[in-house]
Every structure is written in structure tokens, then in C-alpha cells.
N, C-alpha and C positions, 0 to 999 in steps of 0.2 A: 587469429589466422595463423596456422602453422605452415611449415615449408611445403607440405604436401597438398595444401589447399590454396588455390589461387583466388584472387578477389572475385573473379567471374563466377566461381563455384559457390560463393556464399549466398544464403537466402537474402532477398532484397524486399523491403517494404516501402511503399509510397504512402506517406502520412498526410492526413488532413487534420489540422489543429483547430479545435473548437474552444474558444475562450483565450484571452490574451493577457492574463494576469501574471502574478509572480511565479506561480508553480509552472505555468506553461513556458515562461522564460527560462527557468531552470532546465526543464525537459528538453526543449529545442536546442538550447546551448550545449547540453550534454551530447545530444544525438549528432551534432555537427562538429564535435571535437575530433581532431585527428587522433587515432589510437593505433598502437603498434600491432595488436593482435585481436581485432574485432572478430566476432563470430556471426555477424550479419551486417548488411549494408542498409543504411536508412536515408531516405530522401524526403525532405519536407516539400510536398507537392502543392498544398493548399492551406490557406489560413483564413478562418472565418471569425468575424467579430461583430459587434452590434453596429458598427459603421465601417465603411471602407477605409476611412482615414486611420482608424484604430488598427485595422489589420495591416495596413501599409507601414505604419509607425512600428508595429511589432516586428514585421519582417526586416525593416531597415536596421533595427536594433539587434536582432537575434540571429539573422542569417548571415554568415560570413561571405565576403565577396568571392571566395573560392568555390562556393556552392551555387548551384543553379537556383535562380530566383523562383519562389513559389508564386502561384496565382492567389491574389488576395480578393476576398469577398466581403461584402457588407451584410452578409446573412449566413446562417448556419446551413440552411437547406441547400444552398449552392455547393457547399462542401460535401454534404451527404450524397449529392447526386453527381458529383464530378467523376467522370470515367478515369481520371488520372489518379484517383485515390483508392488504396486498398483497405486502409484501416483508419478509423477515427480515434484521435486522442481527445478525451473530454476533460477539460480543466475549468469548468464553470463552477459556481457555488453549489453546495451539496443539494439544495432543493431542486435544482434543474437536472440533476443526473438522471432521474427516471425518464423524463421526456426526451432528453438528449439521446440516451441509450436507445429508447424505443424508436426514435426517428432514424437513427443511424442503422439499427438492425433492419427496420422496414425497407431501407434503401439497399439492403444486401451487403452492408459494410461490416467488417470486423471492428471490434471495439476494445480499446484500453481506456477504462474510466478511472479517473483519480479516486482515491479513497475518500470517504466511504462510498461503496458502490451505490448506496441509496440512503435515504433518511432513516429507514426502518426495514425490518425483515419483510413486511408486507410488500413494499415496493421492490425489494430485491427479488422476491418470487416472481413478480411480473416480468422483470428483466430476464431472469433465467428461463422462464417459459417461452418468452419471445425469441430468445437466442436459440433454444432447442428447436422450436418450430421452424425457424428460418434457416437453421444449419450454419450459423456463423460463429466465429471465435469471439468470445467475450471474456475479459479479465478485469478484475479490480486492480488498480495500480498501487498495491502495497509494495512499493519498490524496495523497501528495506529487506524483505524476505529473499531478495535475489543477490544480495551482497555475498561475495566469497567468504567473508568473515562469518556470516550467519551459518553457512554450510559447515564451516570449521567448528563452530560452537555446537551445532547439533550432533556432529560426529563425536566430539569429545565427551558430550553429556550422555548420549544415548547408545553409541556403539562402543566407544572405548571406556565409558563410565569412569572418567579420570577422577571425579570427586565422589565416586560411589553412587548411592541412590539419592536423587534429588528430593529434598524434603520441603524446602521453602524458598520462595523468590520474592524480591522486592524490585519494582520498577517504577520510576517517576519520570514524567515528561512535563516540565514546567517552563513557562515563558513569563517574562515580566511585561505583561500587556494588560494592565487594568482597564476595565471598560471605560472609566472616567477619562482616560487619555485618548480614546478613540472618537472620531467624528460621528455624528448621529447617523450618517449615511453608511457607516461601516457594516459589512455583512456579519461581522463578529458580534454585533449588538442586535441583529434582527432574528428573532426566533423563527420566523417563517422561512428563513434561509438556512436553518439548521445551526444557528449560532451556539457557541459554548465550547468548553474545553474538551468534552468527551469525544465528539465526532472529529474534531480537528486534530487533537494530539493524544487524547486518552486511548484512541484506537491503537496507537503504537505501544503503549504500556501493556494493553491487553494482548496484543500480538506477541510481544516478547514473552509474556507470562505463559501463554499457550505453547509457544515453541519450546520452552524449557521444562514445563510441567508434564507435557505429553510427548510421546514418541513421534517422529516424523509421520506425515500423512501416508496412508496406504494408497499408492497411486494406481494399482493394477487395473481397476475396472472402469476408470473414468471415461475412456474413449468408446467403450461399448454401450454406454447409456445414451439413448437418443431422446428419451422422453423426460422433459424437465422435472415433472412431478415425481416420477420414479427415482430420478437421480437424487433429488432433495431428500426423499424418504430414506434411501439407502445410506446417504451420508449421515443422516441423523442417527442411524442405528450403528454407525461405525464405532463409536465410543460412547461410554456413559457420560452425560454432561455433568459438569461440576455444579455444586450448589453456589449460588451467586448472592452476595450480600453487598449493599451499597449505601453510600451517603453522598449528598451533593450540597454545595453552598450555592445559592441562587441570588443573583442580583437582577432585578427587573425580568425575572423568569429565565434568565440565562445562567447556565452553570459556569461559575468561575473556578470551581474546584470540584473534582469528582474522585471518589475513593471506592474501590471495589475489592472484595475478597472472593477469590475462587477457592472452594474447598472440595476436595475429592475424598469422600467418606471412606472408601475402601483402602486407600493408601495412606490417608492422613495428610497428603500434600496440601500446601497452602500457597496461594499467590496474593500478595498485597500490591495492588496496582493503582497508581494515582496519576492525576493530571491537574494542572493549575495554570491560570492566567495571571497569577499574582506574584510569582517568584520563579526565577530561572533555576533549573536544576543544575547541580554540579556536573562536571564532565563524567564522573563515574555514576552513571544513571541506572545501572542494572546489577543486582547482586543475586547470585544463585548459591544457595547453601545445600551441600550434600553431606553424606555421612563421613566422607573422608577429607573434605575440604570445601573451599569457596571459589567461585568464579566471579570476576568483576568484568563488566563490559563498559567501555568508556568511549566518548566521542563528543563532538560539539553539541549534538542533540541526540535524542533517542532514535531519530530517523536516520542518522548518519554515523553508525558505529565505526570506530577506527582501531580499537585495540582490545585484546582479551588478556586478562591476567588471572593465573591460577595460584591460589595459596593453599597448600596442603596443611592439614592439621599438625602432622608430625614435624615437618620441616619449618613451617612458619614463614617461609620465604616466598616471594612472588616470582612468577615466571611469565614473561610477556610472550604471548602467542599470536599477536595481531600486528599487521603492518600499519604504519602510520597513514593517515588519510591521504596525504599528498601522493604517496606511492600507490596506495590501494586504488585510488580513483583517477589516476592519470591527470590530476588537476581539475577534474569535474566533480560533480556531486554523487554520481553513481547511478543515474537514471538509465544509462545505456545497458546496464546489466539486465533489467527487466525487459527493455526494448529488444535486446538481442534474443532473449528467451522467447518472447512473443513471436519474433520472426522465424525462429527455428521451429516452434510449435506449428505455426500456420503452414510453413513449407512442408512439414511432415503430415499435414492433413488433420491435425488435432483441432478439436473444437473448444478446448479449454486448457489451462495450464495445470501441470502436475504439481508445481510448487505453490500456486495460488489458485486452487480450483474453486468453482462457484459455490460448491457446498460449504467450503470454509468461509467464504465471504458472507454467506447466509448465516452461518453459525455465529460469527462474530457480531453481526447485527442483532441476532436474537439475544445474545448476551447483553449487548448495549441497550436493547429494549428493556431487559430486566433491570439493568442499572438505573435507567431513567425512571422506570416504574417505582423502584425503591427510593430513588433520590428526589423525585418530584419534577424533573425537567420534562416539559411536554412540547411537542410541535403541533401546529394546526393540522398537519397532514396525518397525524396519528388517528 
């Protein structure tokens, strides 16, 4: 918020929260943090869980006493149909995203759905078609794309070309979460819920690779497309897809490690992108090699970048271009960047994000479908 813009002039969104797990805790905590210069106002109006007690426990834990108390519900339908809610935030397990999105859309609500948007591209097409038909805003919550640091990275790679032509990238997102350490009831062991490293964390490695290997998305025509199928087809024609090669390590049909190579035949660019539940990645999780130098992106995890370092071939010295996380995210994790962007989009009458358009969500799922086809991981919903 700048000096010329009062709080009353900022776009405001009333949120309904679906699912009360860890990711929802992070999201709601971020949205209720005091910030010096917000670009939108967020109100948590309703919380829905599998039971009323769970919803109330979540509210008591996550909503500060300085904020107005939300209405708690023991069902999702009550949140979808609440007149006090503008937009639904979906934080349920992957396998429920399709039905949750369709139900919220049918109720006329805008939707921010945690990544991945769906289990596969087939399901994503259903969500996109429903959103287009109903005329509501829908976005996949790939929150990392909205960090200011990511915009800085894309500018220095694709506009300023600080390291010349990008030739090869390496990105890894690994966690030390072996399946043997998890309870039998864990969603991370249930294939029917979309278990595995690829959809949980490999999607970040893939996203970083695409953002570095390809120029930023061409935003110009998104809001003129009203037919979902037409939009999908035009997005597919926007750029030639890379060739995809993959391998996966499976335990009880769950991928505990996934490796993918994106190869662009015309330019020769390559992306080596990996995920694992067996070993935590070091803080320097992303390396971009160019003809003139190298860029390193670091952070606690690949979902929360905190610094950029450039090493030029000639100088051999590093230059830090990123703010440290505590300064960058005002003490939070950074979910409010995407939430602010959603509020601005909706207030301007847009039906999807320019930074995370539905066509890109579909393309990422199509690539991950190819990765699973080559690696062997399958879901019953396939």
C-alpha cells in the first residue's frame, strides 16, 4: 500500500477455507499477518472441515484475536454456499481437488486450489471447462511463482540476459521423509490420494525448470478467451513442448524419487529436474548455467526461495541479488503474494491469473503425466 492508496481503496476478498491441514495453516497465518505495504485486504470468513470441532480448533489456532472470527462449519458444502464468501481456498489432499473445485465453481465461487490443480491433465481439463462455463476465477496455488525474487530471476535471465543464453538447469527438491517412517494412514503412502514425490514436491522442480528454460508467459490474450477448450488449444500452440524423459523409484507403487529431463531440440537446452522423499536438498537447490555464467537460487526449500547469486565466468566471484527470507516475507512464508495477486485479478474482472494461467497448470500436469508414464507411477484415477 503506497501513500496515494488508502486501505479502503485496496481490493478485498472474503475467503472460505476448505481443509484444515498444515498447508491451510500456513496460508491462513500468512493472510492474517500485519504487513506494511499490502496490495489487497483479506478476510477469513468461513472455515470448513470434516467436523465442526476440527474447524473450530483450526480457527482458534490460526486466526489472531485482532481479526474477526470466521464462521466454522462441519462440512464443505456450507462454505461453498455461504453468501459471506467470495473465494474458496482448497487445501485438501490432491485426489479431492477435482470434486472440491467443481463444487465450488458450481456454487458460483472463485477458486484458489493448492497445487497440483488435479491428479492429471484429464481432471484439469474438467476444472478449466467448468470455470469457463460458469465465468469464475480459478487458479492453481503455485505460490512460489509470485515471490518478488522469482520476478527478479526471470528479468535477469530473459530480459537482461545477465548470464547470456541459458543452456542447462538443475533443480532438486528433496525431503527426508522415508515411507517407512510414516503411519499407515498417511496420505503420502496412499496412491489413491496422489501419493509420491512428483505431485507433492517434484512439481516445484519442474516449475523452476520451465521458468528458467523458457521466456515468461505471453499474457496478452488470456482474458479474451471464454471457451475453455479453445483456451487450452491456443495455450498448447504457444510454444513447442520439450521432449520429456523420466525415471522413478517406486516403493509399494509410490514414487519416492522422480527424475525428469526436459530437452528442447531446437536450442539444445536441457533441464535436469528431480524430487525425493529420501534425502533433504541443500539450501542451494537450483543451478542455471548460461554461456556467460551461472545463477544459483537458494532457500530453505525449493518452494521458499530466499537468495539469488550470480557467478560470472570471467570474474569467478559471486554477487548476491536476493533478500534474505526474514526480510523478503515479513516473517511469513509468502503465501500472501499469490493471495494479493488473486484479489487484484478478481477486482479487475479477470477470470484467471497472468502469472499462473490455467493453460500453464494444464501443461505442467501433461508433463507430469508423461513423467509417470515413463517412470511407472500410476493412480487409480488415471
